[in-house]
VEXKOLNU-59448 format. One record per residue (C-alpha): residue in three letters; x, y, z. Coordinates in pm, 1 decimal. Layout:
<nodes>
ALA_X_Y_Z
...
</nodes>
This chain:
<nodes>
UNK_367.0_3677.5_212.0
UNK_734.8_3631.1_335.7
UNK_772.5_3261.0_426.6
UNK_1112.5_3259.7_524.2
UNK_1264.7_3490.4_863.0
UNK_1604.3_3525.1_900.3
UNK_1775.6_3583.4_1223.4
UNK_1846.6_3936.7_1160.9
UNK_1502.1_4005.7_1199.1
UNK_1449.7_3765.7_1462.8
UNK_1750.3_3874.8_1700.3
UNK_1604.0_4211.6_1699.4
UNK_1295.9_4072.0_1758.9
UNK_1424.2_3889.6_2048.1
UNK_1662.4_4199.8_2169.6
UNK_1343.0_4396.1_2228.0
UNK_1171.2_4114.7_2425.9
UNK_1532.7_4058.7_2657.0
UNK_1519.8_4485.6_2711.3
UNK_1129.6_4460.5_2827.6
UNK_1195.9_4182.4_3035.7
UNK_1529.2_4282.9_3216.1
UNK_1303.7_4635.1_3251.8
UNK_1080.4_4394.5_3497.0
UNK_1414.4_4309.3_3712.3
UNK_1467.7_3997.3_3480.8
UNK_1854.4_3937.5_3527.7
UNK_1901.2_3567.7_3335.9
UNK_2234.6_3593.6_3140.8
UNK_2159.2_3579.0_2795.4
UNK_2459.4_3431.2_2560.9
UNK_2587.8_3749.3_2392.2
UNK_2864.6_3591.1_2225.7
UNK_2587.8_3370.2_2063.4
UNK_2365.2_3640.5_1974.3
UNK_2673.1_3810.1_1769.9
UNK_2765.1_3528.0_1629.5
UNK_2444.5_3469.2_1467.8
UNK_2505.3_3781.0_1261.4
UNK_2841.8_3659.8_1164.5
UNK_2818.9_3420.1_840.4
UNK_2850.6_3005.8_871.5
UNK_2748.3_3024.7_1226.7
UNK_2380.6_2811.4_1315.6
UNK_2206.5_2806.5_1578.7
UNK_2245.4_2516.5_1652.1
UNK_2607.7_2599.7_1781.7
UNK_2444.8_2827.1_2072.6
UNK_2399.6_2757.9_2411.4
UNK_2061.4_2546.3_2524.0
UNK_1897.7_2871.9_2670.1
UNK_1990.7_3043.2_2368.7
UNK_1832.9_2825.2_2134.1
UNK_1556.1_2780.5_2372.0
UNK_1492.7_3170.5_2388.9
UNK_1532.4_3228.5_1987.6
UNK_1266.7_2945.5_1909.3
UNK_1000.5_3066.6_2185.9
UNK_1023.4_3442.2_2068.9
UNK_975.4_3298.6_1686.8
UNK_702.2_3055.9_1840.0
UNK_532.4_3336.7_1975.7
UNK_567.3_3587.4_1722.2
UNK_453.4_3381.8_1448.2
UNK_179.6_3145.9_1625.1
UNK_86.0_3499.8_1827.5
UNK_54.7_3310.1_2169.9
UNK_-65.7_3424.6_2472.1
UNK_176.5_3549.6_2716.7
UNK_46.9_3243.1_2985.2
UNK_39.5_3006.6_2725.5
UNK_167.1_2636.1_2825.9
UNK_283.8_2509.6_2490.6
UNK_610.7_2249.5_2418.7
UNK_843.5_2206.3_2169.2
UNK_1099.0_1949.0_2080.4
UNK_1383.6_1973.3_1840.8
UNK_1492.7_1726.1_1597.4
UNK_1822.1_1783.3_1398.4
UNK_1924.3_1628.9_1076.3
UNK_2076.7_1710.9_746.7
UNK_1783.8_1762.9_535.3
UNK_1926.7_1971.1_214.8
UNK_2237.3_1903.5_1.4
UNK_2418.3_2144.7_167.3
UNK_2604.7_1963.2_470.7
UNK_2494.0_2157.1_708.9
UNK_2288.9_2027.9_976.8
UNK_1932.1_2154.2_987.9
UNK_1623.9_2101.4_1209.2
UNK_1257.6_2040.8_1281.9
UNK_1088.2_2178.5_1581.9
UNK_759.6_2025.9_1673.3
UNK_520.8_2204.9_1894.6
UNK_276.9_2063.1_2098.8
UNK_-40.5_2316.7_2166.2
UNK_-235.9_2100.5_2420.1
UNK_-312.9_2323.0_2682.8
UNK_-448.7_2598.1_2426.6
UNK_-678.9_2327.9_2261.1
UNK_-847.1_2199.7_2603.1
UNK_-856.8_2614.6_2679.6
UNK_-1029.7_2733.7_2357.5
UNK_-1283.5_2422.1_2402.5
UNK_-1384.8_2518.9_2732.9
UNK_-1422.1_2881.5_2644.8
UNK_-1635.4_2754.2_2307.3
UNK_-1883.6_2587.8_2527.1
UNK_-1843.2_2280.5_2336.8
UNK_-1566.7_2058.4_2579.8
UNK_-1742.2_1777.1_2550.9
UNK_-1727.5_1719.3_2201.9
UNK_-1381.2_1790.1_2142.0
UNK_-1292.7_1574.2_2437.3
UNK_-1455.3_1315.0_2220.8
UNK_-1296.5_1400.2_1911.4
UNK_-960.3_1395.0_2066.6
UNK_-930.2_1813.8_2062.4
UNK_-902.9_1723.0_1709.9
UNK_-734.9_2036.4_1520.6
UNK_-445.7_2250.3_1442.7
UNK_-287.9_2227.7_1745.5
UNK_31.6_2034.6_1668.2
UNK_281.9_2244.1_1411.9
UNK_660.4_2222.0_1310.0
UNK_896.1_2472.8_1176.8
UNK_1168.7_2382.7_927.8
UNK_1513.6_2529.7_1034.0
UNK_1765.0_2580.3_785.1
UNK_2097.1_2545.2_941.9
UNK_2294.3_2749.4_592.9
UNK_2067.9_3006.0_614.1
UNK_1998.0_3062.1_986.0
UNK_1644.5_3086.0_855.5
UNK_1334.7_2979.7_974.2
UNK_1047.1_2867.3_792.4
UNK_648.4_2910.2_862.4
UNK_490.2_2680.9_1100.5
UNK_327.3_2395.0_930.5
UNK_29.5_2251.5_1109.5
UNK_-44.5_1922.7_1064.7
UNK_-437.7_1899.1_1152.8
UNK_-424.6_1564.3_1467.6
UNK_-470.6_1507.7_1854.8
UNK_-262.5_1709.0_2014.7
UNK_-308.2_1455.8_2338.0
UNK_10.0_1309.7_2178.7
UNK_247.3_1560.8_2033.7
UNK_419.5_1513.5_1642.6
UNK_638.3_1179.8_1611.7
UNK_953.6_1303.9_1428.0
UNK_1200.3_1075.2_1213.9
UNK_1423.7_1093.7_937.8
UNK_1445.7_871.2_617.2
UNK_1705.6_850.4_315.7
UNK_1441.2_844.2_37.2
UNK_1493.7_1126.3_-208.1
UNK_1882.2_1077.9_-147.1
UNK_2109.2_908.0_-24.0
UNK_2318.1_1199.0_128.0
UNK_2084.2_1348.0_316.0
UNK_1750.1_1260.0_462.1
UNK_1343.5_1390.6_449.5
UNK_1136.0_1463.0_746.9
UNK_885.4_1151.7_826.6
UNK_597.7_1313.0_1082.0
UNK_336.1_1091.8_1225.6
UNK_6.5_1189.0_1442.6
UNK_-290.5_1069.8_1579.0
UNK_-634.7_1117.7_1515.8
UNK_-843.6_946.9_1801.0
UNK_-803.8_558.6_1774.1
UNK_-586.1_606.7_1423.8
UNK_-241.0_701.7_1357.3
UNK_-129.5_805.8_995.6
UNK_211.5_851.9_831.2
UNK_334.2_1171.1_656.0
UNK_646.0_1244.7_410.6
UNK_800.6_1584.4_332.2
UNK_1045.0_1664.0_54.4
UNK_1175.2_2035.6_34.5
UNK_1096.9_2247.3_-275.9
UNK_1234.8_2539.5_-296.3
UNK_1374.1_2491.4_69.3
UNK_1017.0_2493.6_195.6
UNK_861.8_2132.4_334.5
UNK_590.3_2009.4_117.2
UNK_387.1_1657.5_179.4
UNK_464.7_1397.7_-98.9
UNK_231.4_1070.3_87.5
UNK_54.4_964.2_328.6
UNK_-106.4_638.4_479.7
UNK_-228.1_506.1_794.7
UNK_-25.9_333.1_1046.9
UNK_-329.5_165.7_1221.6
UNK_-679.3_229.5_1266.7
UNK_-946.1_117.5_1506.2
UNK_-718.6_103.7_1800.4
UNK_-899.4_-39.2_2081.8
UNK_-1182.8_-270.5_1857.4
UNK_-1206.5_-580.4_1668.3
UNK_-1162.5_-401.4_1320.0
UNK_-821.0_-289.1_1427.5
UNK_-579.0_-250.2_1102.7
UNK_-206.6_-170.9_1092.4
UNK_66.1_-164.5_832.4
UNK_450.6_-107.9_830.5
UNK_656.9_68.0_556.4
UNK_998.9_31.9_388.1
UNK_1165.0_231.7_153.0
UNK_1332.2_79.6_-112.5
UNK_1518.7_150.7_-434.0
UNK_1288.4_213.2_-717.6
UNK_1368.2_316.7_-1106.6
UNK_1432.9_639.4_-1046.6
UNK_1629.1_834.5_-755.6
UNK_1392.4_827.5_-539.5
UNK_1325.1_532.6_-323.0
UNK_942.9_353.3_-353.7
UNK_743.7_327.9_-37.8
UNK_627.8_-15.4_43.8
UNK_313.8_-57.9_255.6
UNK_272.6_-429.3_405.7
UNK_-6.0_-523.6_620.9
UNK_84.7_-539.4_1021.5
UNK_-155.0_-660.3_1317.7
UNK_-128.5_-442.2_1666.1
UNK_25.0_-641.2_1918.2
UNK_-320.2_-689.6_2204.7
UNK_-238.1_-487.4_2521.9
UNK_-232.7_-687.8_2799.4
UNK_-462.0_-445.2_2990.3
UNK_-733.0_-190.9_2928.0
UNK_-584.2_131.1_2727.2
UNK_-697.4_449.3_2622.3
UNK_-720.9_480.1_2244.0
UNK_-626.0_816.5_2225.2
UNK_-351.1_801.9_2355.9
UNK_-223.8_455.6_2346.6
UNK_106.1_356.2_2169.6
UNK_47.0_23.5_2051.2
UNK_331.0_-219.7_1915.8
UNK_327.7_-290.8_1537.6
UNK_385.9_-630.8_1403.9
UNK_471.1_-619.7_1050.0
UNK_477.9_-945.0_814.5
UNK_609.5_-984.2_427.1
UNK_250.3_-944.3_296.9
UNK_336.9_-650.5_79.9
UNK_-21.8_-473.8_10.0
UNK_104.2_-157.0_-184.8
UNK_443.9_-2.6_-359.3
UNK_427.6_388.5_-416.0
UNK_652.8_537.1_-618.4
UNK_725.8_938.0_-703.1
UNK_637.4_1101.9_-1004.6
UNK_872.2_1400.8_-1028.0
UNK_645.5_1633.9_-1253.0
UNK_367.9_1611.8_-992.7
UNK_556.0_1592.1_-661.0
UNK_434.4_1351.6_-486.9
UNK_436.4_931.2_-459.1
UNK_109.8_772.0_-646.6
UNK_23.1_415.7_-703.2
UNK_-174.8_188.9_-919.9
UNK_-520.1_132.0_-811.6
UNK_-473.0_-230.0_-878.6
UNK_-188.3_-514.8_-707.2
UNK_76.8_-368.8_-481.0
UNK_342.7_-354.7_-734.5
UNK_213.3_-39.8_-878.2
</nodes>
């Protein structure tokens, strides 16, 4: 399967969609100058008008996820330099809550789906390579779509560019994942809880730091933390708690290039 889709193909698909909409009487203006520039070298989609960027991304999402014509999904663009080429890239996070709810209703198991926070592959992200004007196929992050993915970037594998950090919810818990680019494709290299048991007496929480290690990749330090007590009743599936950090180090993860992942010794925080 071809994983990277270039704008040469994407613009053709988008142009076809645009012609079809114009036949229906849609007279919305298309950024023709931006479309022309996208076929030139050294021009990025991110330099185009907001309308054109939105249109191209929606066209790509519709094509790759095969969404229905009326699906009410949302997406957000997060910009950062994610590789050594010194060109701005992007992560597009996609939330398909409406699709998850409709699917649950049609399945006859809506109550069970609600109890699980509509857990499933309904949160996704897409890597956009600014230098090549290309998209990677969507990466699903199994989670609860009641909240969209939280996207951030950190210097972990390099001081010259940043790496992707994804936080997501599963019922009353939250997890953190780190992705590195291998052959310009995102690959998960780390996962740990942000918190668990939100709204219960057995809650737990963690905070993180990225510190220089023995190699070029920073170590991931995990500290014990606490959840600040909310002052009123909460919905544990969607409440965003304040995490109170500490200096109690519980785990140190180090990167092993041959394995392409972070590891820690079984015992003790200094592994």
